[in-house]
C-alpha positions as CSV (number, residue, x, y, z in Angstrom):
1,Q,-0.1,0.0,0.0
2,Q,2.9,2.4,0.8
3,Q,4.3,1.8,-2.7
4,R,0.9,2.6,-4.2
5,V,0.5,5.8,-2.4
6,A,4.0,6.9,-3.4
7,L,3.2,6.3,-6.8
8,A,0.0,8.2,-6.6
9,R,1.7,11.2,-4.9
10,A,4.3,11.2,-7.7
11,L,1.5,11.2,-10.4
12,I,-0.7,13.9,-8.9
13,V,1.6,16.7,-9.8
14,E,1.3,15.6,-13.4
15,P,5.2,15.2,-14.0
16,E,6.5,15.4,-17.5
17,T,9.0,12.5,-16.7
18,L,8.8,9.9,-14.0
19,L,11.8,7.9,-12.7
20,L,10.9,4.6,-11.1
21,D,13.9,2.7,-9.6
22,E,13.0,-1.0,-8.9
23,P,9.6,0.2,-7.7
24,L,8.3,-3.5,-7.2
25,S,11.1,-4.9,-5.5
26,N,9.8,-5.7,-2.0
27,L,6.2,-7.0,-3.1
28,D,5.1,-10.6,-3.0
29,A,4.9,-12.4,-6.4
30,N,1.1,-11.9,-6.9
31,L,1.0,-8.1,-6.1
32,R,4.2,-7.5,-8.1
33,E,2.6,-9.0,-11.2
34,E,-0.6,-7.1,-10.7
35,M,1.3,-3.8,-10.3
36,R,3.4,-4.2,-13.4
37,F,0.0,-4.0,-15.5
38,E,-1.1,-1.1,-13.3
39,V,2.1,0.9,-13.9
40,R,1.6,0.2,-17.7
41,R,-2.2,1.1,-17.5
42,L,-1.2,4.4,-15.9
43,H,1.4,5.2,-18.5
44,D,-1.0,4.6,-21.2
45,A,-3.7,6.7,-19.6
46,Y,-1.7,9.9,-18.7
47,R,1.1,9.5,-21.5
48,Y,4.1,10.8,-19.3
49,T,7.6,9.5,-20.2
50,T,8.9,6.9,-17.5
51,V,12.4,5.7,-17.0
52,Y,12.0,2.5,-15.3
53,V,15.1,0.7,-13.8
54,T,14.7,-2.9,-13.1
55,H,16.5,-6.3,-12.9
56,D,13.2,-8.1,-13.4
57,Q,13.0,-8.8,-17.3
58,S,9.3,-9.8,-17.0
59,E,8.7,-6.1,-15.7
60,A,10.7,-4.5,-18.4
61,M,9.0,-6.7,-21.1
62,T,5.3,-5.7,-19.6
63,T,6.0,-1.9,-19.0
64,A,8.4,-0.9,-21.7
65,D,8.1,0.5,-25.3
66,L,11.9,0.7,-25.6
67,I,14.4,-1.3,-23.5
68,A,18.2,-0.5,-22.9
69,V,20.2,-3.4,-21.8
70,M,23.2,-2.2,-20.0
71,N,26.7,-3.7,-19.2
72,A,29.3,-2.2,-17.1
73,G,27.8,1.2,-17.6
74,K,27.4,0.9,-21.4
75,I,24.2,0.3,-23.5
76,E,24.9,-3.1,-25.3
77,Q,21.3,-2.8,-27.2
78,A,18.4,-0.8,-27.3
79,G,15.2,-1.7,-28.9
80,S,11.6,-2.9,-28.6
81,P,11.0,-5.8,-26.2
82,E,10.4,-7.9,-29.3
83,D,13.8,-6.7,-31.0
84,I,15.7,-7.4,-27.6
85,Y,14.2,-10.9,-27.2
86,D,14.1,-12.2,-30.7
87,R,17.3,-10.4,-32.2
88,P,19.9,-10.2,-29.5
89,R,23.0,-8.3,-31.1
90,S,25.5,-9.7,-28.6
91,E,26.3,-12.6,-26.4
92,F,25.7,-10.7,-23.3
93,V,22.2,-9.7,-24.4
94,A,21.4,-13.1,-25.5
95,R,22.3,-14.6,-22.1
96,F,20.7,-11.7,-20.1
97,I,17.3,-11.6,-21.8
98,G,15.1,-14.5,-21.4
99,S,16.2,-18.0,-21.0
100,S,18.8,-18.7,-23.7
101,N,21.5,-21.5,-24.5
102,V,24.6,-19.9,-25.7
103,I,26.8,-22.4,-27.3
104,K,30.2,-22.0,-29.1
105,G,31.0,-23.7,-32.4
106,K,33.3,-23.3,-35.3
107,A,32.2,-21.2,-38.0
108,L,32.1,-23.3,-41.5
109,D,30.9,-20.3,-43.6
110,A,29.0,-17.1,-43.1
111,N,25.8,-18.9,-42.0
112,T,26.8,-22.2,-40.8
113,V,28.4,-23.3,-37.4
114,S,29.7,-26.7,-36.6
115,L,28.3,-28.2,-33.3
116,A,29.6,-31.8,-32.4
117,G,30.2,-32.5,-35.9
118,V,26.7,-31.4,-36.9
119,P,26.3,-28.3,-39.3
120,L,24.0,-25.7,-37.8
121,R,22.4,-23.2,-40.1
122,V,22.2,-19.8,-38.2
123,T,20.8,-16.4,-38.7
124,G,21.9,-13.0,-37.4
125,E,25.2,-11.5,-37.9
126,P,27.3,-13.1,-40.8
127,V,30.0,-15.2,-39.1
128,K,33.7,-15.7,-40.1
129,A,34.7,-18.9,-41.5
130,G,37.0,-20.7,-38.8
131,A,36.1,-18.6,-36.1
132,D,34.8,-19.7,-32.7
133,T,31.3,-18.3,-32.8
134,P,28.5,-18.0,-30.1
135,V,25.2,-19.1,-31.2
136,S,22.1,-18.5,-29.0
137,I,18.7,-20.2,-28.9
138,R,15.9,-20.0,-26.4
139,Q,15.2,-23.1,-24.3
140,H,11.6,-23.2,-25.3
141,Q,12.6,-23.0,-29.1
142,I,14.3,-26.3,-29.1
143,T,12.1,-29.4,-30.0
144,L,13.2,-32.5,-28.0
145,S,12.1,-36.0,-29.5
146,A,12.7,-39.5,-28.5
147,T,12.7,-40.4,-32.3
148,E,14.9,-38.8,-35.0
149,P,13.0,-36.3,-37.0
150,S,13.3,-36.8,-40.6
151,G,13.7,-34.0,-43.2
152,K,14.7,-31.3,-40.9
153,D,17.9,-29.4,-40.7
154,N,19.8,-28.7,-37.6
155,V,19.0,-32.0,-35.8
156,V,21.6,-33.0,-33.1
157,P,21.7,-36.2,-31.1
158,A,21.8,-35.8,-27.3
159,T,21.5,-37.7,-24.0
160,V,19.2,-36.6,-21.1
161,T,21.1,-35.8,-18.2
162,R,18.4,-34.2,-15.9
163,Q,14.8,-33.8,-16.0
164,V,12.5,-31.8,-13.6
165,F,8.7,-31.6,-13.5
166,L,7.4,-28.1,-13.0
167,G,3.7,-28.5,-13.3
168,S,2.8,-26.8,-16.6
169,S,6.2,-27.9,-18.1
170,R,9.2,-30.0,-17.9
171,D,12.9,-28.7,-17.7
172,Y,15.5,-30.8,-19.3
173,M,19.3,-30.7,-19.2
174,V,20.8,-32.6,-22.2
175,E,24.3,-33.2,-23.4
176,V,25.5,-33.5,-27.0
177,A,28.7,-35.6,-28.1
178,D,31.2,-32.9,-27.5
179,G,30.1,-32.2,-24.2
180,T,28.0,-29.1,-24.7
181,S,24.9,-29.0,-22.4
182,F,21.3,-27.5,-23.3
183,R,18.6,-26.7,-21.3
184,V,15.2,-27.5,-23.0
185,V,11.6,-26.6,-21.8
186,T,9.0,-29.0,-23.0
187,A,5.1,-29.5,-22.3
188,A,4.7,-31.4,-19.0
189,S,3.2,-34.5,-21.0
190,E,6.6,-35.0,-22.7
191,A,8.5,-37.2,-19.8
192,I,11.7,-38.8,-21.0
193,S,13.9,-40.3,-18.4
194,P,17.5,-39.2,-17.6
195,G,20.1,-41.4,-19.6
196,S,17.7,-41.6,-22.7
197,K,19.1,-40.8,-26.0
198,V,17.2,-38.1,-27.8
199,W,17.4,-35.6,-30.7
200,L,17.3,-31.9,-30.6
201,H,15.9,-29.9,-33.5
202,L,17.1,-26.3,-33.5
203,P,15.2,-24.2,-35.9
204,P,17.7,-22.3,-38.2
205,D,15.6,-19.1,-37.9
206,R,16.0,-19.4,-34.0
207,C,19.7,-20.2,-34.0
208,R,21.1,-16.5,-33.8
209,A,24.8,-15.5,-34.3
210,P,25.2,-12.5,-32.0
211,A,28.0,-9.9,-32.7
212,G,30.4,-11.2,-30.0
């Protein structure tokens, strides 16, 4: 209630610019989620400029028209929530925003990276042949299958090392032949035991090569 009152006191003077420095940090999870939408509703209603500082990525995605991701005092990337999430321009942004696997492979050509002996087609920044190249892909964008998919690019064999039931989903850790580990989130109904051999499909349009 104190934080709601503080926000009301700041708004009553009709500011041109509102600075919010982690305003929801001490709230419980349900109230915090409710207040994210309330902050956005107030912004849309009164159209003041808001600078909102947060470490919570869900808050940033919910409230922002423009997100600036900062690293060591410098802006790594600025853009819409969709741009930041779907098209990270650096390895730091890919790791920081959302749940990404960032793997390292040897570039075969401008749009292909080798992972555990499998050529992966990638999008994003063109890569330099022969260079060690980071590739990012979100955990939920990987398809995990107990049988090998046919007719698809970017299919990598792996072994399940961990599986956790989370209610609405399952969280897997899998390992490919060169020791690289991936986290994969699947539907809760997709239960595969640790030690099982699986195949990962990494869609080429979701495998992004950041700038560095």
